[in-house]
Backbone atoms as SQL, in Angstrom:
CREATE TABLE atoms (id INTEGER PRIMARY KEY, chain TEXT, resi INTEGER, resn TEXT, atom TEXT, x REAL, y REAL, z REAL);
INSERT INTO atoms VALUES
  (1, 'A', 1, 'GLN', 'N', 102.561, 98.155, 81.239),
  (2, 'A', 1, 'GLN', 'CA', 103.975, 99.064, 81.770),
  (3, 'A', 1, 'GLN', 'C', 103.406, 100.187, 82.283),
  (4, 'A', 2, 'VAL', 'N', 103.975, 100.423, 83.557),
  (5, 'A', 2, 'VAL', 'CA', 103.778, 101.543, 84.233),
  (6, 'A', 2, 'VAL', 'C', 104.793, 102.493, 84.356),
  (7, 'A', 3, 'GLN', 'N', 104.911, 103.598, 83.991),
  (8, 'A', 3, 'GLN', 'CA', 105.894, 104.749, 84.277),
  (9, 'A', 3, 'GLN', 'C', 105.342, 105.566, 85.207),
  (10, 'A', 4, 'LEU', 'N', 106.289, 106.047, 86.094),
  (11, 'A', 4, 'LEU', 'CA', 106.188, 106.947, 87.140),
  (12, 'A', 4, 'LEU', 'C', 107.024, 108.130, 87.177),
  (13, 'A', 5, 'VAL', 'N', 106.629, 109.436, 87.507),
  (14, 'A', 5, 'VAL', 'CA', 107.383, 110.695, 87.202),
  (15, 'A', 5, 'VAL', 'C', 107.298, 111.312, 88.614),
  (16, 'A', 6, 'GLU', 'N', 108.218, 111.504, 89.384),
  (17, 'A', 6, 'GLU', 'CA', 107.914, 112.587, 90.496),
  (18, 'A', 6, 'GLU', 'C', 108.610, 113.676, 90.279),
  (19, 'A', 7, 'SER', 'N', 108.004, 114.866, 90.957),
  (20, 'A', 7, 'SER', 'CA', 108.455, 116.062, 90.823),
  (21, 'A', 7, 'SER', 'C', 107.961, 116.942, 92.141),
  (22, 'A', 8, 'GLY', 'N', 108.621, 118.128, 92.393),
  (23, 'A', 8, 'GLY', 'CA', 108.297, 118.833, 93.648),
  (24, 'A', 8, 'GLY', 'C', 109.329, 118.896, 94.743),
  (25, 'A', 9, 'GLY', 'N', 110.346, 117.956, 94.563),
  (26, 'A', 9, 'GLY', 'CA', 111.260, 117.982, 95.595),
  (27, 'A', 9, 'GLY', 'C', 112.003, 119.281, 95.615),
  (28, 'A', 10, 'GLY', 'N', 112.849, 119.491, 96.695),
  (29, 'A', 10, 'GLY', 'CA', 113.741, 120.718, 96.664),
  (30, 'A', 10, 'GLY', 'C', 114.290, 120.882, 98.134),
  (31, 'A', 11, 'LEU', 'N', 114.748, 121.887, 98.375),
  (32, 'A', 11, 'LEU', 'CA', 115.330, 122.468, 99.608),
  (33, 'A', 11, 'LEU', 'C', 114.389, 123.361, 100.198),
  (34, 'A', 12, 'VAL', 'N', 114.170, 123.123, 101.482),
  (35, 'A', 12, 'VAL', 'CA', 113.241, 123.913, 102.347),
  (36, 'A', 12, 'VAL', 'C', 113.823, 123.952, 103.760),
  (37, 'A', 13, 'GLN', 'N', 113.477, 125.189, 104.705),
  (38, 'A', 13, 'GLN', 'CA', 113.821, 125.235, 105.910),
  (39, 'A', 13, 'GLN', 'C', 112.955, 124.412, 106.602),
  (40, 'A', 14, 'ALA', 'N', 113.394, 124.052, 107.904),
  (41, 'A', 14, 'ALA', 'CA', 112.483, 123.302, 108.714),
  (42, 'A', 14, 'ALA', 'C', 111.192, 124.001, 109.071),
  (43, 'A', 15, 'GLY', 'N', 110.093, 123.335, 109.143),
  (44, 'A', 15, 'GLY', 'CA', 108.750, 123.925, 109.376),
  (45, 'A', 15, 'GLY', 'C', 108.195, 124.472, 108.018),
  (46, 'A', 16, 'GLY', 'N', 108.902, 124.446, 107.079),
  (47, 'A', 16, 'GLY', 'CA', 108.244, 124.536, 105.528),
  (48, 'A', 16, 'GLY', 'C', 107.495, 123.570, 105.083),
  (49, 'A', 17, 'SER', 'N', 106.985, 123.856, 103.796),
  (50, 'A', 17, 'SER', 'CA', 106.110, 122.932, 103.128),
  (51, 'A', 17, 'SER', 'C', 106.514, 122.558, 101.523),
  (52, 'A', 18, 'LEU', 'N', 106.374, 121.251, 101.238),
  (53, 'A', 18, 'LEU', 'CA', 106.689, 121.044, 99.945),
  (54, 'A', 18, 'LEU', 'C', 105.407, 119.877, 99.466),
  (55, 'A', 19, 'ARG', 'N', 105.102, 120.083, 98.202),
  (56, 'A', 19, 'ARG', 'CA', 104.212, 119.051, 97.666),
  (57, 'A', 19, 'ARG', 'C', 104.766, 118.295, 96.604),
  (58, 'A', 20, 'LEU', 'N', 104.689, 116.914, 96.802),
  (59, 'A', 20, 'LEU', 'CA', 105.411, 116.130, 95.746),
  (60, 'A', 20, 'LEU', 'C', 104.377, 115.656, 94.904),
  (61, 'A', 21, 'SER', 'N', 104.644, 115.489, 93.518),
  (62, 'A', 21, 'SER', 'CA', 103.638, 115.091, 92.647),
  (63, 'A', 21, 'SER', 'C', 104.236, 113.737, 91.889),
  (64, 'A', 22, 'CYS', 'N', 103.291, 112.635, 91.525),
  (65, 'A', 22, 'CYS', 'CA', 103.595, 111.570, 90.798),
  (66, 'A', 22, 'CYS', 'C', 102.824, 111.420, 89.576),
  (67, 'A', 23, 'ALA', 'N', 103.446, 111.736, 88.456),
  (68, 'A', 23, 'ALA', 'CA', 102.440, 111.508, 87.208),
  (69, 'A', 23, 'ALA', 'C', 102.777, 110.032, 86.844),
  (70, 'A', 24, 'ALA', 'N', 101.480, 109.353, 86.531),
  (71, 'A', 24, 'ALA', 'CA', 101.841, 107.897, 86.151),
  (72, 'A', 24, 'ALA', 'C', 101.267, 107.647, 84.603),
  (73, 'A', 25, 'SER', 'N', 101.707, 106.797, 83.945),
  (74, 'A', 25, 'SER', 'CA', 101.119, 106.161, 82.757),
  (75, 'A', 25, 'SER', 'C', 100.423, 105.039, 82.962),
  (76, 'A', 26, 'GLY', 'N', 99.754, 104.494, 81.991),
  (77, 'A', 26, 'GLY', 'CA', 99.145, 103.192, 82.255),
  (78, 'A', 26, 'GLY', 'C', 97.324, 103.508, 82.119),
  (79, 'A', 27, 'ARG', 'N', 96.541, 102.862, 81.492),
  (80, 'A', 27, 'ARG', 'CA', 95.304, 102.976, 81.019),
  (81, 'A', 27, 'ARG', 'C', 94.530, 102.832, 82.417),
  (82, 'A', 28, 'THR', 'N', 94.882, 102.110, 83.605),
  (83, 'A', 28, 'THR', 'CA', 94.090, 101.634, 84.679),
  (84, 'A', 28, 'THR', 'C', 94.623, 102.188, 85.970),
  (85, 'A', 29, 'PHE', 'N', 95.103, 103.704, 85.743),
  (86, 'A', 29, 'PHE', 'CA', 95.683, 104.032, 86.963),
  (87, 'A', 29, 'PHE', 'C', 94.709, 104.196, 88.155),
  (88, 'A', 30, 'SER', 'N', 93.415, 104.244, 87.944),
  (89, 'A', 30, 'SER', 'CA', 92.339, 104.287, 88.977),
  (90, 'A', 30, 'SER', 'C', 92.264, 102.910, 89.815),
  (91, 'A', 31, 'ASN', 'N', 92.920, 101.705, 89.166),
  (92, 'A', 31, 'ASN', 'CA', 92.933, 100.563, 89.951),
  (93, 'A', 31, 'ASN', 'C', 94.253, 100.325, 90.745),
  (94, 'A', 32, 'TYR', 'N', 95.347, 101.200, 90.565),
  (95, 'A', 32, 'TYR', 'CA', 96.506, 100.973, 91.412),
  (96, 'A', 32, 'TYR', 'C', 96.439, 101.389, 92.592),
  (97, 'A', 33, 'VAL', 'N', 97.026, 100.769, 93.460),
  (98, 'A', 33, 'VAL', 'CA', 97.373, 101.162, 94.799),
  (99, 'A', 33, 'VAL', 'C', 98.603, 102.062, 94.719),
  (100, 'A', 34, 'MET', 'N', 98.669, 103.264, 95.280),
  (101, 'A', 34, 'MET', 'CA', 99.880, 104.101, 95.221),
  (102, 'A', 34, 'MET', 'C', 100.520, 104.497, 96.663),
  (103, 'A', 35, 'GLY', 'N', 101.693, 104.315, 96.733),
  (104, 'A', 35, 'GLY', 'CA', 102.457, 104.829, 97.783),
  (105, 'A', 35, 'GLY', 'C', 103.781, 105.665, 97.463),
  (106, 'A', 36, 'TRP', 'N', 104.278, 106.270, 98.666),
  (107, 'A', 36, 'TRP', 'CA', 105.287, 107.183, 98.840),
  (108, 'A', 36, 'TRP', 'C', 106.256, 106.343, 99.786),
  (109, 'A', 37, 'PHE', 'N', 107.571, 106.240, 99.308),
  (110, 'A', 37, 'PHE', 'CA', 108.578, 105.777, 100.124),
  (111, 'A', 37, 'PHE', 'C', 109.720, 106.850, 100.409),
  (112, 'A', 38, 'ARG', 'N', 110.529, 106.777, 101.159),
  (113, 'A', 38, 'ARG', 'CA', 111.860, 107.504, 101.092),
  (114, 'A', 38, 'ARG', 'C', 112.849, 106.803, 101.534),
  (115, 'A', 39, 'GLN', 'N', 114.184, 107.160, 101.351),
  (116, 'A', 39, 'GLN', 'CA', 115.482, 106.580, 101.738),
  (117, 'A', 39, 'GLN', 'C', 116.601, 107.673, 101.883),
  (118, 'A', 40, 'ALA', 'N', 117.029, 107.771, 102.987),
  (119, 'A', 40, 'ALA', 'CA', 117.838, 108.464, 103.568),
  (120, 'A', 40, 'ALA', 'C', 119.189, 107.710, 103.377),
  (121, 'A', 41, 'PRO', 'N', 120.353, 108.769, 103.147),
  (122, 'A', 41, 'PRO', 'CA', 121.693, 108.056, 102.855),
  (123, 'A', 41, 'PRO', 'C', 122.055, 107.091, 104.147),
  (124, 'A', 42, 'GLY', 'N', 122.555, 105.801, 103.730),
  (125, 'A', 42, 'GLY', 'CA', 122.838, 104.897, 104.744),
  (126, 'A', 42, 'GLY', 'C', 121.750, 104.083, 105.356),
  (127, 'A', 43, 'LYS', 'N', 120.521, 104.302, 104.915),
  (128, 'A', 43, 'LYS', 'CA', 119.358, 103.867, 105.420),
  (129, 'A', 43, 'LYS', 'C', 118.548, 103.094, 104.650),
  (130, 'A', 44, 'GLU', 'N', 117.718, 102.123, 104.975),
  (131, 'A', 44, 'GLU', 'CA', 116.829, 101.459, 104.056),
  (132, 'A', 44, 'GLU', 'C', 115.650, 102.240, 103.900),
  (133, 'A', 45, 'ARG', 'N', 115.102, 101.741, 102.494),
  (134, 'A', 45, 'ARG', 'CA', 114.046, 102.631, 102.070),
  (135, 'A', 45, 'ARG', 'C', 112.772, 102.386, 103.185),
  (136, 'A', 46, 'GLU', 'N', 112.064, 103.443, 103.378),
  (137, 'A', 46, 'GLU', 'CA', 110.857, 103.038, 104.429),
  (138, 'A', 46, 'GLU', 'C', 109.668, 103.450, 103.766),
  (139, 'A', 47, 'PHE', 'N', 108.566, 103.010, 104.200),
  (140, 'A', 47, 'PHE', 'CA', 107.202, 103.484, 103.832),
  (141, 'A', 47, 'PHE', 'C', 106.931, 104.792, 104.428),
  (142, 'A', 48, 'VAL', 'N', 106.410, 105.647, 103.629),
  (143, 'A', 48, 'VAL', 'CA', 105.828, 107.012, 104.211),
  (144, 'A', 48, 'VAL', 'C', 104.261, 107.073, 104.218),
  (145, 'A', 49, 'SER', 'N', 103.712, 106.605, 103.032),
  (146, 'A', 49, 'SER', 'CA', 102.261, 106.988, 102.820),
  (147, 'A', 49, 'SER', 'C', 101.808, 106.160, 101.958),
  (148, 'A', 50, 'ALA', 'N', 100.560, 105.811, 101.816),
  (149, 'A', 50, 'ALA', 'CA', 99.873, 105.044, 100.669),
  (150, 'A', 50, 'ALA', 'C', 98.307, 105.434, 100.800),
  (151, 'A', 51, 'ILE', 'N', 97.702, 105.210, 99.365),
  (152, 'A', 51, 'ILE', 'CA', 96.375, 105.454, 99.309),
  (153, 'A', 51, 'ILE', 'C', 95.775, 104.221, 98.475),
  (154, 'A', 52, 'SER', 'N', 94.738, 104.076, 98.818),
  (155, 'A', 52, 'SER', 'CA', 93.852, 102.797, 98.041),
  (156, 'A', 52, 'SER', 'C', 93.497, 103.307, 96.639),
  (157, 'A', 53, 'TRP', 'N', 93.084, 102.297, 96.036),
  (158, 'A', 53, 'TRP', 'CA', 92.831, 102.590, 94.540),
  (159, 'A', 53, 'TRP', 'C', 91.516, 103.613, 94.279),
  (160, 'A', 54, 'ILE', 'N', 90.869, 103.955, 94.970),
  (161, 'A', 54, 'ILE', 'CA', 89.853, 104.908, 94.923),
  (162, 'A', 54, 'ILE', 'C', 89.788, 106.017, 95.642),
  (163, 'A', 55, 'GLY', 'N', 90.802, 105.919, 96.443),
  (164, 'A', 55, 'GLY', 'CA', 91.418, 107.230, 97.574),
  (165, 'A', 55, 'GLY', 'C', 90.482, 107.128, 98.872),
  (166, 'A', 56, 'SER', 'N', 89.662, 106.035, 99.099),
  (167, 'A', 56, 'SER', 'CA', 88.803, 105.863, 100.239),
  (168, 'A', 56, 'SER', 'C', 89.818, 105.902, 101.332),
  (169, 'A', 57, 'SER', 'N', 91.007, 105.195, 101.332),
  (170, 'A', 57, 'SER', 'CA', 91.635, 105.004, 102.682),
  (171, 'A', 57, 'SER', 'C', 92.881, 105.444, 102.607),
  (172, 'A', 58, 'THR', 'N', 93.701, 106.180, 103.536),
  (173, 'A', 58, 'THR', 'CA', 95.091, 106.547, 103.294),
  (174, 'A', 58, 'THR', 'C', 95.692, 105.972, 104.487),
  (175, 'A', 59, 'TYR', 'N', 97.064, 105.727, 104.427),
  (176, 'A', 59, 'TYR', 'CA', 97.927, 105.245, 105.447),
  (177, 'A', 59, 'TYR', 'C', 99.160, 106.057, 105.662),
  (178, 'A', 60, 'TYR', 'N', 99.892, 106.362, 106.755),
  (179, 'A', 60, 'TYR', 'CA', 101.006, 106.934, 107.127),
  (180, 'A', 60, 'TYR', 'C', 101.826, 106.368, 108.019),
  (181, 'A', 61, 'ARG', 'N', 103.051, 106.556, 107.904),
  (182, 'A', 61, 'ARG', 'CA', 104.048, 105.923, 109.220),
  (183, 'A', 61, 'ARG', 'C', 103.761, 107.194, 110.330),
  (184, 'A', 62, 'ASP', 'N', 104.132, 106.502, 111.230),
  (185, 'A', 62, 'ASP', 'CA', 103.702, 107.371, 112.592),
  (186, 'A', 62, 'ASP', 'C', 104.454, 108.697, 112.615),
  (187, 'A', 63, 'SER', 'N', 105.528, 108.993, 112.160),
  (188, 'A', 63, 'SER', 'CA', 106.298, 110.103, 112.361),
  (189, 'A', 63, 'SER', 'C', 105.865, 111.298, 111.379),
  (190, 'A', 64, 'VAL', 'N', 105.050, 110.769, 110.390),
  (191, 'A', 64, 'VAL', 'CA', 104.501, 111.783, 109.529),
  (192, 'A', 64, 'VAL', 'C', 102.871, 112.265, 109.472),
  (193, 'A', 65, 'LYS', 'N', 102.299, 111.460, 110.389),
  (194, 'A', 65, 'LYS', 'CA', 100.825, 111.598, 110.618),
  (195, 'A', 65, 'LYS', 'C', 100.495, 113.141, 111.321),
  (196, 'A', 66, 'GLY', 'N', 99.601, 113.645, 110.587),
  (197, 'A', 66, 'GLY', 'CA', 99.295, 115.036, 111.062),
  (198, 'A', 66, 'GLY', 'C', 100.104, 116.120, 110.145),
  (199, 'A', 67, 'ARG', 'N', 101.128, 115.623, 109.665),
  (200, 'A', 67, 'ARG', 'CA', 102.095, 116.586, 109.046),
  (201, 'A', 67, 'ARG', 'C', 101.871, 116.400, 107.324),
  (202, 'A', 68, 'PHE', 'N', 101.729, 115.138, 106.974),
  (203, 'A', 68, 'PHE', 'CA', 101.728, 114.902, 105.500),
  (204, 'A', 68, 'PHE', 'C', 100.441, 114.460, 105.074),
  (205, 'A', 69, 'THR', 'N', 99.937, 114.594, 103.934),
  (206, 'A', 69, 'THR', 'CA', 98.627, 114.156, 103.337),
  (207, 'A', 69, 'THR', 'C', 98.871, 113.765, 101.992),
  (208, 'A', 70, 'ILE', 'N', 98.459, 112.463, 101.754),
  (209, 'A', 70, 'ILE', 'CA', 98.558, 111.933, 100.344),
  (210, 'A', 70, 'ILE', 'C', 97.222, 111.872, 99.657),
  (211, 'A', 71, 'SER', 'N', 97.106, 112.287, 98.493),
  (212, 'A', 71, 'SER', 'CA', 95.858, 112.288, 97.595),
  (213, 'A', 71, 'SER', 'C', 96.114, 111.847, 96.202),
  (214, 'A', 72, 'ARG', 'N', 94.874, 111.762, 95.501),
  (215, 'A', 72, 'ARG', 'CA', 95.117, 111.246, 94.197),
  (216, 'A', 72, 'ARG', 'C', 94.129, 111.798, 93.364),
  (217, 'A', 73, 'ASP', 'N', 94.550, 112.066, 92.011),
  (218, 'A', 73, 'ASP', 'CA', 93.396, 112.514, 91.081),
  (219, 'A', 73, 'ASP', 'C', 93.489, 111.569, 89.976),
  (220, 'A', 74, 'ASN', 'N', 92.578, 110.555, 89.941),
  (221, 'A', 74, 'ASN', 'CA', 92.661, 109.551, 88.859),
  (222, 'A', 74, 'ASN', 'C', 92.370, 110.159, 87.438),
  (223, 'A', 75, 'ALA', 'N', 91.771, 111.359, 87.370),
  (224, 'A', 75, 'ALA', 'CA', 91.502, 112.005, 85.953),
  (225, 'A', 75, 'ALA', 'C', 92.779, 112.450, 85.386),
  (226, 'A', 76, 'LYS', 'N', 93.658, 112.948, 86.396),
  (227, 'A', 76, 'LYS', 'CA', 94.980, 113.381, 85.826),
  (228, 'A', 76, 'LYS', 'C', 96.180, 112.424, 86.022),
  (229, 'A', 77, 'LYS', 'N', 95.499, 111.143, 86.471),
  (230, 'A', 77, 'LYS', 'CA', 96.602, 109.962, 86.598),
  (231, 'A', 77, 'LYS', 'C', 97.821, 110.511, 87.518),
  (232, 'A', 78, 'THR', 'N', 97.378, 111.288, 88.645),
  (233, 'A', 78, 'THR', 'CA', 98.537, 111.823, 89.493),
  (234, 'A', 78, 'THR', 'C', 98.244, 111.574, 90.903),
  (235, 'A', 79, 'VAL', 'N', 99.261, 111.185, 91.690),
  (236, 'A', 79, 'VAL', 'CA', 98.988, 111.143, 93.358),
  (237, 'A', 79, 'VAL', 'C', 100.151, 112.177, 93.804),
  (238, 'A', 80, 'TYR', 'N', 99.701, 112.874, 94.934),
  (239, 'A', 80, 'TYR', 'CA', 100.394, 114.082, 95.405),
  (240, 'A', 80, 'TYR', 'C', 100.858, 113.520, 97.063),
  (241, 'A', 81, 'LEU', 'N', 101.873, 114.250, 97.269),
  (242, 'A', 81, 'LEU', 'CA', 102.196, 113.915, 98.805),
  (243, 'A', 81, 'LEU', 'C', 102.472, 115.690, 99.355),
  (244, 'A', 82, 'GLN', 'N', 101.260, 116.090, 100.018),
  (245, 'A', 82, 'GLN', 'CA', 101.648, 117.450, 100.852),
  (246, 'A', 82, 'GLN', 'C', 102.273, 117.221, 102.026),
  (247, 'A', 83, 'MET', 'N', 103.343, 117.918, 102.008),
  (248, 'A', 83, 'MET', 'CA', 104.261, 117.843, 103.350),
  (249, 'A', 83, 'MET', 'C', 104.237, 119.196, 103.924),
  (250, 'A', 84, 'ASN', 'N', 103.735, 119.087, 105.004),
  (251, 'A', 84, 'ASN', 'CA', 104.083, 120.370, 106.051),
  (252, 'A', 84, 'ASN', 'C', 104.940, 120.209, 107.217),
  (253, 'A', 85, 'SER', 'N', 105.094, 121.293, 107.769),
  (254, 'A', 85, 'SER', 'CA', 105.997, 121.170, 109.109),
  (255, 'A', 85, 'SER', 'C', 107.129, 120.230, 109.033),
  (256, 'A', 86, 'LEU', 'N', 107.666, 120.377, 107.839),
  (257, 'A', 86, 'LEU', 'CA', 109.000, 119.506, 107.643),
  (258, 'A', 86, 'LEU', 'C', 110.073, 119.801, 108.725),
  (259, 'A', 87, 'LYS', 'N', 110.860, 118.613, 108.888),
  (260, 'A', 87, 'LYS', 'CA', 111.888, 118.283, 109.618),
  (261, 'A', 87, 'LYS', 'C', 113.202, 117.841, 109.101),
  (262, 'A', 88, 'PRO', 'N', 114.206, 118.299, 109.730),
  (263, 'A', 88, 'PRO', 'CA', 115.414, 117.710, 109.075),
  (264, 'A', 88, 'PRO', 'C', 115.413, 116.348, 108.929),
  (265, 'A', 89, 'GLU', 'N', 114.624, 115.383, 109.746),
  (266, 'A', 89, 'GLU', 'CA', 114.666, 114.235, 109.600),
  (267, 'A', 89, 'GLU', 'C', 113.827, 113.614, 108.468),
  (268, 'A', 90, 'ASP', 'N', 113.232, 114.693, 107.894),
  (269, 'A', 90, 'ASP', 'CA', 112.412, 114.151, 106.514),
  (270, 'A', 90, 'ASP', 'C', 113.336, 113.903, 105.518),
  (271, 'A', 91, 'THR', 'N', 114.547, 114.647, 105.683),
  (272, 'A', 91, 'THR', 'CA', 115.467, 114.686, 104.385),
  (273, 'A', 91, 'THR', 'C', 115.750, 113.170, 103.801),
  (274, 'A', 92, 'ALA', 'N', 115.290, 113.153, 102.577),
  (275, 'A', 92, 'ALA', 'CA', 115.630, 111.883, 101.922),
  (276, 'A', 92, 'ALA', 'C', 115.232, 111.720, 100.276),
  (277, 'A', 93, 'VAL', 'N', 115.426, 110.831, 99.589),
  (278, 'A', 93, 'VAL', 'CA', 114.937, 110.795, 98.411),
  (279, 'A', 93, 'VAL', 'C', 113.702, 110.214, 98.486),
  (280, 'A', 94, 'TYR', 'N', 112.666, 110.850, 97.934),
  (281, 'A', 94, 'TYR', 'CA', 111.255, 110.527, 98.040),
  (282, 'A', 94, 'TYR', 'C', 110.757, 109.491, 96.686),
  (283, 'A', 95, 'TYR', 'N', 110.286, 108.431, 96.700),
  (284, 'A', 95, 'TYR', 'CA', 109.739, 107.650, 95.479),
  (285, 'A', 95, 'TYR', 'C', 108.409, 107.366, 95.545),
  (286, 'A', 96, 'CYS', 'N', 107.845, 107.538, 94.372),
  (287, 'A', 96, 'CYS', 'CA', 106.320, 107.189, 94.145),
  (288, 'A', 96, 'CYS', 'C', 106.701, 105.554, 93.743),
  (289, 'A', 97, 'ALA', 'N', 105.465, 104.876, 94.138),
  (290, 'A', 97, 'ALA', 'CA', 105.530, 103.420, 93.692),
  (291, 'A', 97, 'ALA', 'C', 103.809, 103.125, 93.494),
  (292, 'A', 98, 'ALA', 'N', 103.978, 102.206, 92.384),
  (293, 'A', 98, 'ALA', 'CA', 102.519, 101.549, 92.283),
  (294, 'A', 98, 'ALA', 'C', 102.359, 100.247, 92.449),
  (295, 'A', 99, 'ASP', 'N', 101.202, 99.720, 92.830),
  (296, 'A', 99, 'ASP', 'CA', 100.894, 98.271, 92.763),
  (297, 'A', 99, 'ASP', 'C', 99.713, 98.034, 91.973),
  (298, 'A', 100, 'PRO', 'N', 99.670, 97.589, 90.834),
  (299, 'A', 100, 'PRO', 'CA', 98.611, 97.655, 89.961),
  (300, 'A', 100, 'PRO', 'C', 97.886, 96.188, 89.984),
  (301, 'A', 101, 'THR', 'N', 98.350, 95.457, 91.191),
  (302, 'A', 101, 'THR', 'CA', 97.844, 94.128, 91.002),
  (303, 'A', 101, 'THR', 'C', 96.931, 93.682, 92.302),
  (304, 'A', 102, 'SER', 'N', 96.803, 94.597, 93.241),
  (305, 'A', 102, 'SER', 'CA', 96.262, 94.195, 94.559),
  (306, 'A', 102, 'SER', 'C', 95.404, 95.485, 94.882),
  (307, 'A', 103, 'LYS', 'N', 94.338, 95.137, 95.349),
  (308, 'A', 103, 'LYS', 'CA', 93.230, 96.048, 96.041),
  (309, 'A', 103, 'LYS', 'C', 93.942, 96.265, 97.550),
  (310, 'A', 104, 'VAL', 'N', 94.525, 95.724, 98.131),
  (311, 'A', 104, 'VAL', 'CA', 95.007, 95.713, 99.623),
  (312, 'A', 104, 'VAL', 'C', 96.208, 96.613, 99.686),
  (313, 'A', 105, 'VAL', 'N', 96.179, 97.528, 100.297),
  (314, 'A', 105, 'VAL', 'CA', 97.392, 98.734, 100.409),
  (315, 'A', 105, 'VAL', 'C', 98.369, 98.100, 101.350),
  (316, 'A', 106, 'SER', 'N', 99.609, 97.955, 101.068),
  (317, 'A', 106, 'SER', 'CA', 100.732, 97.413, 101.457),
  (318, 'A', 106, 'SER', 'C', 101.857, 98.348, 101.938),
  (319, 'A', 107, 'VAL', 'N', 102.548, 98.239, 103.090),
  (320, 'A', 107, 'VAL', 'CA', 103.652, 99.307, 103.635),
  (321, 'A', 107, 'VAL', 'C', 105.048, 98.623, 103.130),
  (322, 'A', 108, 'THR', 'N', 104.907, 97.486, 102.595),
  (323, 'A', 108, 'THR', 'CA', 106.133, 97.022, 102.264),
  (324, 'A', 108, 'THR', 'C', 106.757, 96.949, 100.760),
  (325, 'A', 109, 'PRO', 'N', 107.844, 97.447, 100.497),
  (326, 'A', 109, 'PRO', 'CA', 108.123, 97.914, 99.207),
  (327, 'A', 109, 'PRO', 'C', 108.087, 97.024, 98.201),
  (328, 'A', 110, 'GLU', 'N', 108.285, 95.564, 98.581),
  (329, 'A', 110, 'GLU', 'CA', 108.296, 94.597, 97.779),
  (330, 'A', 110, 'GLU', 'C', 106.893, 94.384, 97.080),
  (331, 'A', 111, 'ARG', 'N', 105.860, 94.636, 97.441),
  (332, 'A', 111, 'ARG', 'CA', 104.556, 94.542, 96.912),
  (333, 'A', 111, 'ARG', 'C', 104.303, 95.577, 95.883),
  (334, 'A', 112, 'TYR', 'N', 105.405, 96.529, 95.694),
  (335, 'A', 112, 'TYR', 'CA', 105.089, 97.657, 94.657),
  (336, 'A', 112, 'TYR', 'C', 105.959, 97.325, 93.550),
  (337, 'A', 113, 'GLY', 'N', 105.331, 97.142, 92.219),
  (338, 'A', 113, 'GLY', 'CA', 106.008, 96.465, 91.120),
  (339, 'A', 113, 'GLY', 'C', 106.558, 97.564, 90.179),
  (340, 'A', 114, 'TYR', 'N', 106.151, 98.960, 90.593),
  (341, 'A', 114, 'TYR', 'CA', 106.613, 100.140, 89.718),
  (342, 'A', 114, 'TYR', 'C', 106.931, 101.273, 90.466),
  (343, 'A', 115, 'TRP', 'N', 108.198, 101.636, 90.147),
  (344, 'A', 115, 'TRP', 'CA', 108.812, 102.849, 90.859),
  (345, 'A', 115, 'TRP', 'C', 109.220, 103.974, 90.019),
  (346, 'A', 116, 'GLY', 'N', 109.132, 105.404, 90.597),
  (347, 'A', 116, 'GLY', 'CA', 109.761, 106.405, 89.862),
  (348, 'A', 116, 'GLY', 'C', 111.287, 106.676, 90.039),
  (349, 'A', 117, 'GLN', 'N', 111.667, 107.668, 89.781),
  (350, 'A', 117, 'GLN', 'CA', 113.194, 107.647, 89.681),
  (351, 'A', 117, 'GLN', 'C', 113.563, 108.392, 91.130),
  (352, 'A', 118, 'GLY', 'N', 112.580, 109.033, 91.740),
  (353, 'A', 118, 'GLY', 'CA', 112.923, 109.653, 92.911),
  (354, 'A', 118, 'GLY', 'C', 113.139, 111.151, 92.901),
  (355, 'A', 119, 'THR', 'N', 112.858, 111.793, 93.879),
  (356, 'A', 119, 'THR', 'CA', 113.085, 113.301, 93.955),
  (357, 'A', 119, 'THR', 'C', 113.608, 113.750, 95.240),
  (358, 'A', 120, 'GLN', 'N', 114.477, 114.512, 95.558),
  (359, 'A', 120, 'GLN', 'CA', 115.257, 114.676, 96.637),
  (360, 'A', 120, 'GLN', 'C', 114.681, 115.796, 97.348),
  (361, 'A', 121, 'VAL', 'N', 114.531, 115.448, 98.556),
  (362, 'A', 121, 'VAL', 'CA', 113.942, 116.484, 99.624),
  (363, 'A', 121, 'VAL', 'C', 114.847, 116.708, 100.575),
  (364, 'A', 122, 'THR', 'N', 115.231, 118.018, 100.726),
  (365, 'A', 122, 'THR', 'CA', 116.323, 118.414, 101.860),
  (366, 'A', 122, 'THR', 'C', 115.664, 119.260, 102.746),
  (367, 'A', 123, 'VAL', 'N', 115.727, 119.227, 103.952),
  (368, 'A', 123, 'VAL', 'CA', 115.138, 120.265, 105.088),
  (369, 'A', 123, 'VAL', 'C', 116.345, 120.559, 105.776),
  (370, 'A', 124, 'SER', 'N', 116.499, 121.777, 105.749),
  (371, 'A', 124, 'SER', 'CA', 117.641, 122.405, 106.565),
  (372, 'A', 124, 'SER', 'C', 117.123, 123.005, 108.112),
  (373, 'A', 125, 'SER', 'N', 117.984, 123.006, 108.963),
  (374, 'A', 125, 'SER', 'CA', 117.338, 123.213, 110.305),
  (375, 'A', 125, 'SER', 'C', 117.804, 124.800, 110.667);
């Protein structure tokens, strides 16, 4: 069983920064592919970023490339999402997700078997 707890969301002005954290349980966190997704009101959940199990590969949706950075600390069983130059369109609930069964990074939410409760990010204009 894997439990994920996100933190770090909040209200920020456009152009500002936030760092999301996701603390995970589980003995083999270093084996998990980790991802961040987000869901805005009235929209489907969408991929934001993902990182391979040893952190050597990272992936981003086009709209956040150059602004967001995903990283992981396997010793702390934590994955981070540093978000800079935030825009109002980044407003959403952000979810951390874990895929403990595959070494291949996926951008589809169905591949991730474990999810956090979400943290709200609101960017004001």
